[in-house]
N, C-alpha and C positions, 0 to 999 in steps of 0.2 A: 570251020574252026578246028584247029589241031588240039591235041590233048593239053599242051602247055597253056594255050590261050584259054581253053575251057577251065582249067584249074585256076588261072589268074582271075577270071571273071567270078568264079565261085568264091575265091578268097575275099575279093572286094565285097561281095554280097554278104558272106558269113561274118566278116569283121563288122559291117554295119549292123547286122542283126544282133551280134554279141554286144556291141557297144550300146545299142538301144535298150537292152534288157538286162544288163549286167547287174548281178547281185552277188555279193561276196558270200562264199560258202567255205566250209572246212572239209578237208579230205583226210583228217586225222584218223577217222574210223578205219581207214585202210590197213593200218598196222595190225589189226586183229584178223585180217584175212589169212587164209592158209599160206598164200604165197609170200606175204610179208613176214609172217611168223617164222617161216622156214629160212628166210634169207638172212645172211650175215653181212653181205656187202651190197648196198643199194645205191644205184646211180639215179639221181633225181635232177632237178633244176630249180633255179630261183625264178619264180613267176614275176611278171611285170604287167602293168596296164590292166586290161580286163581278162587276162588269162586266169584260169582256175588257180586259186591261191595255194601255193605249196608251203607257205611259211610254217603253219602248225604241223603239217605232216613231216617236214624236214626236222623240226625241233623234236618231235616225238620219236623219230627214227634214231636220232642221236641219244635222247634220254633213255631209250631201251638198250643202249650199249652197242648198237649196230654201227658199222662203218658207212658213212654217207659220202658219196662222191658227187661232185658238181662238175658240169662241163665248162670248158674254156675253149674258145675258138682259136684255132691255129691254122691259118690259111683257109683251106676248104674242109678241114676236119675238126672234130671235137676231141679234145684231150680231157681226161677225167682226173680230177684232183680231190684228195681227201679234204673234207671241210669239217672244222671243229665247232661250227655253229656261231662263231664270232664274226660280227660284221666287219671288224678291223682286219680280217683276213680275206676281204673281198676288194676287188677293184671294179670300177664301173667303166664299161666300154659301150658308148652310146646309151641304149636303154637297158642293157643287160649287165647284171652283176656277175662277175667271174671270180673264182677262187685263186688265191696266190699259192705258190708252192710248186712242188714237183709233181708231174703227172705220173700216174701208174703206167707201167709198160705192158702188163699182162691183163688184157681185157677179159680173159676167161675166168678171172676171180669174181666178176660181177654176177650176183645171183638174181638180181631183179633190176629192171630199168623203168623209170617213170618218164613218160614222153608227153610233150605238149601237143595239142591238136586243136584245129578249128572245128573239125567234124570227123566222125568215124562212122564208117558204114557197118552193116550187119555181118560183113565178112572180115572185119578187123582192119580194113585199109583206112588210113588217115589222110586228111588234108592238113598239112602244116602251114607254116608262115611263108614257105616258098624258097628258103635258102638251100634246102636239100641236106642240111647238116645231119639230121636224125636219120634220114634214109641211108646216108653213107655210114653212119655210126652203127646202125642196126645190122648191117652186113657183117660187121666184125664182132658183134656181141650176141652170144647165143642165149643170154639170160631170158627169163620170163619178162615180157614187155607189156606195160599197161599204160594206156593213154588217158589223160585227164581232160574231161570236158564238162561243160555246164549242162544242166537239165535241157532236154530237147535238142541236143547237138548230136544225137545218134541219127544218122541219115537212113531213111527207109529205102532210099535208092542207092545203087552202087555208085561210088565216087569214081571219077575218071582216074585211071592209073596208068603208069608207065612201067616198062620192064624192070626198073630198079626199085619200084615201090615194094615194101615188105609189109605184110599184115602183122598186126599186133596180136598178142595172146588175149588181151582183155581191154575193156574200156571201163572207166569209172566216172560216175556222176557223183554229186554229193551224197546220194543215198542208195546207190546201186552199183554192183560190179557185174558187168556182162562179159562172160568168157566166151571166146570163139574157138571153134574147132579148126585146126589148120591142116 
């Protein structure tokens, strides 16, 4: 079995496990961490289904006067668009809500990026949904990166990885931030 097939099998298993034990949690506490406090421009995402809920976190980022960027799929890449917190400035593409408006052109202005994940290992490598959008995005964004996961989704074993996979700086559960050395 190749790495791609191994990842696909793990995604199926992890989605089933997540679905069986999903409990909604808030990640709002993250705004008090040193990385969020120091950041002015934060890229996040709109969660859906049984992903860790980003709604309270995103509202808090905006309430603190920080700039919040949300992703929009453009072909095989993600564009980042400033979001004002209003649902009327979103459009739905399949299961994903995406922001309307002009994308930023300079990704170096992003201070921190919040990334979805199914699992994260203790070296900071994540297993995502399988589209590769965040792997491609992280190549061009040098900001502090933090993946959101539910409790018990930190893998004690190394996740399979390919040459383009990039480790995150941290993982966050509803009550813990685990920072990785890179």
